[in-house]
N, C-alpha and C positions, 0 to 999 in steps of 0.2 A: 290599598298595593294595587290602585292603576293609576297613581299620581306619576308610581313610578314608570310606566309606561309609555309617558305624555313629557311632549318641550317639556322646558322649566318656564317660561313663559303661558301658553298655554294650562299645565298644570295646576301653577298659583291662580289664573282663573277657572278654572272647573271649582276649582274647590272652594273659594270666594264665590258661585254663583249657588251652589252649593248649600251652603252655608246660608247664605241671605233667606234663600228657599225654605231651610230648617228654622230661621228667625223669623223670617215677614210675611211667611204663608203666601208667598207669592207667585206664577203661574214661570216657567220657562221663560215664553214671551217678554210676560211683562221686564223681565231682570235683563235678559238681550238686549230688550229698547232701552233701557232706561240709558236718560244722554245727563251728565255732566247737571245740565241745570232743572232737573229730574229731582236734587239730591237737595235737601236742604238740611247741613251738619248744625248748623249755626242759629236754627227758631229755637225759638222757647222748648217748643216740642220737636228732636228731632223728625223729621219727616222725607217719604218718597213720594211726588207728583207720578202715576201710573198712566200713564195715557194710551186710551181707545188700541188694544191690540186687535191685527189682522182676520182672526178667529171672531171677532164681536162676542169676546167673551163677558167685558167690560161693557155692561152694559149704558153708565153716562159717555160723556169723553173722554172723562179723568175720574181718578180717586186719590186720597190720603189715605198713604204706608205711615202709621205711626213706627216707628224705630226704636227698638230697644236696644240697651247698650253695647250687647254683641257684637249685632247690626252695624250701626258706629261705627264702633274697634272695625270690622271690614271693609267696610268704605272710606275708612281714612285709611287705611294700608293697601287699599287696589291705588287713591290719590296720592298716594307717595313709591308704586311699585310704575305707574306709568303716570309719570310729570310730561312727559311730551305729549297726553293724552286728553287733558285736563281741560278742552276750551269748552266753552256754556254748551256748544252742541255738536260734542264727541260724544258719541259711543262710554259708557264705561267698562264694558268689554268690546275686544275686538273679536268677536265669535258673533255668528246667525245663529237662529235658531238649530238649523237641518245641519251646520256643522260641527257645532255642539255635540250634539247625539253623536252624528256620524264620530265622532276622534273618542267621546265616551264608549260607545260600542267596540271600538277597534281596543283601546287599552283594556277593559274585560275581557274582548278573545284574547290578548296578549298574554295577560296575567290567570288566562285558564279559567275565568269567573262563570259558571254558565248564567245562561240567560236568567233563570229564573231566582237566581241569588243576589242581583243586583239592585245596587240602589237609586232608582228614580227620581228622579225631581220632583213628584209628584205623590211621592210616596214622604218627600220633604214636608211639602205640605201637608195631608194628611197629621204631620206627626206635630206640624204647629198648631194646626183646631186639637187637639188631643191632650198637648200638654198646656194647652190654654184655657180648656174645659175645666182640667185633669186640676187646676190655679187658680179656677173658681174666675174664669175671667167672662161676664155676660157675654150670651149668643151675640148679642144686637155687633157688639163691639167688633169681638170675631169676624163678624157676617163685613162687618163695614172694613177693615181689616185685611180678607182678601177678598173685597170687594164682589159680595154678592150681596143681593137684595134680601132676595128669597128668604123666608125662615124655615124653609124644610130644607136649604142646603146643604146643609151641615151637617143634616144624619146620615148622608153618603159619606162626611170624610170624618166621621170618628165611631168608633166603637165601646163603650164604657168595658172596657180592661176589670177582668171580674174580680182581682186585688183590690180595685177604685170602688169597685160596685162594692166589695164586701165589709170595707174601711166608712164607704158612707153611707150605708144602710145601719151598720152598726151601731153608729153613731147616732143617728138618729131614730134608733129603737131601740131604746129601754130593754135589759136584759129579763129575761119571766124564769128566767132556771133558777128552781130552791135551792139546787143542789141534789132532788131527790129521785131528778130523773121519772116524772108521773105526767101524765099528758093526759089530759081531759077527764 
C-alpha cells in the first residue's frame, strides 16, 4: 500500500530493503551500508560481508551473512535495476538510513496507515529469527547470521507461537488419553 506513495525508484529500493531484512535478518544500517564489493553471489555459498555499523552493534569489524535463494534473487534484481551504480565501491541503495525512514514514514502517512500498524525493518529481523527457529535452524547459526555472539540475544527476538508450541509439545509427548477421561 505504501509503495504507491513513493517515487518508483525509491519504491523499488524500499521493497528490496524490507525483503532483505526479512530474508537475512540484517539491521537497517547493515543493509543501507552495503556496497557491491560486500556482495558475493558467485561464491560457493552466496553471502554478504557486513561491515561494522556506526552504532557499534556488530561486535567484530565484519561478519558474513549467508544468503538464501530469495535474498540472492533480490540482489540480482537490484543489480539489474541499477547498472549505472554497480561499481564495487558504490552502495547498493541510493538511500541513507534517515532518508529511508523518513520516506517510509511519509508514505505511510499518505496511505493512512497508523503508526502502530506499520511494519518496521526491525520486525522483519524478528520474523527472520522466528521463521529460522521454527524451521529448526540451530540458534548458533541464527546468531552468526544476524551478527550476535551472545546466546541470550535471541531471547528478545522471538516468542514461540502458541500453535507452534502445541505442535512441538504434541510431537514430543505421547498421548496418555485412554478415551475414558479418568484423571488421577
